[in-house]
C-alpha positions in Angstrom: -17.8 17.1 -6.0 -17.4 18.2 -2.1 -14.3 18.2 -0.5 -14.2 16.8 3.9 -10.8 19.4 5.3 -9.2 19.8 8.1 -8.1 22.2 10.0 -5.3 23.5 13.2 -4.8 26.4 15.2 -1.5 26.5 16.2 -2.6 29.3 19.4 -5.0 27.2 20.1 -3.7 23.8 19.3 -6.9 21.9 17.7 -8.4 21.1 14.8 -12.0 21.7 13.3 -13.1 19.3 11.2 -16.1 21.0 8.2 -17.0 20.3 4.8 -17.2 22.4 1.0 -18.2 22.2 -2.4 -15.4 25.6 -2.4 -12.4 24.9 -0.2 -11.3 28.1 -1.0 -13.7 30.6 0.3 -14.9 28.2 3.6 -10.8 28.1 4.7 -11.5 32.1 3.9 -13.9 32.7 5.8 -13.0 30.7 8.7 -9.6 32.8 8.8 -10.7 36.1 7.9 -15.1 36.3 7.2 -16.4 35.4 9.4 -17.2 37.1 13.3 -18.4 35.3 17.1 -18.0 32.1 15.6 -16.1 28.8 17.7 -13.6 29.3 14.1 -13.5 33.4 14.5 -11.9 33.2 18.4 -8.7 30.6 17.0 -7.4 32.2 14.1 -5.5 31.3 12.4 -6.5 28.2 10.6 -4.2 25.9 8.3 -5.7 23.3 6.0 -4.2 20.4 7.7 -5.9 17.6 5.3 -9.1 17.9 2.8 -10.8 15.0 2.2 -12.5 14.4 -1.7 -15.2 13.1 -2.3 -18.5 12.4 -5.2 -21.8 14.3 -3.2 -22.1 16.3 0.1 -24.8 13.5 1.9 -21.2 11.8 1.4 -19.4 14.9 3.2 -21.6 14.8 5.5 -21.1 10.9 7.1 -17.9 10.6 6.7 -17.5 14.9 8.9 -20.5 13.5 10.9 -18.3 10.5 11.2 -15.4 12.2 12.2 -16.9 14.5 14.9 -19.4 10.9 16.5 -15.0 9.9 17.3 -14.3 13.0 19.6 -10.5 11.5 19.6 -8.0 14.4 19.0 -5.3 11.5 18.5 -8.1 10.1 15.8 -8.2 13.8 13.9 -4.3 14.2 14.2 -4.6 9.7 13.0 -6.7 11.0 9.7 -3.7 14.5 8.8 -0.2 12.3 9.2 -2.3 8.9 7.8 -2.7 7.9 4.2 -3.7 5.3 4.6 -5.4 5.4 7.7 -7.4 7.9 5.1 -8.5 5.1 2.9 -9.7 3.0 5.6 -11.6 5.1 7.2 -13.7 5.7 3.3 -13.7 2.0 3.0 -15.8 1.1 6.6 -18.1 4.7 5.2 -18.1 2.2 1.2 -16.7 5.9 0.2 -15.0 5.8 -3.3 -11.9 7.5 -2.9 -11.6 10.2 -5.5 -8.0 11.8 -4.6 -4.9 11.4 -2.2 -5.6 12.8 0.9 -4.2 16.2 0.8 
């Protein structure tokens, strides 16, 4: 199992999209452990959405698609709307494993 996640920094009003097999450890890394990185400069981060997929290949495909859109409005729609997430998974032929999050 793998996760694509969307983080939100209220202080910077930006989103960050990533993928990982271990969501809790990755969130800890972004908020506390990383140094001199993009995410360390925009702390604190909150988990705005996670999407569970079967494997890393699907996670990378989904992450790249979302990042490729280069649209804050699109990311906000994914955060707010389970149906938008389901449509995206269908478009990429990824079987949903769990509802949004």
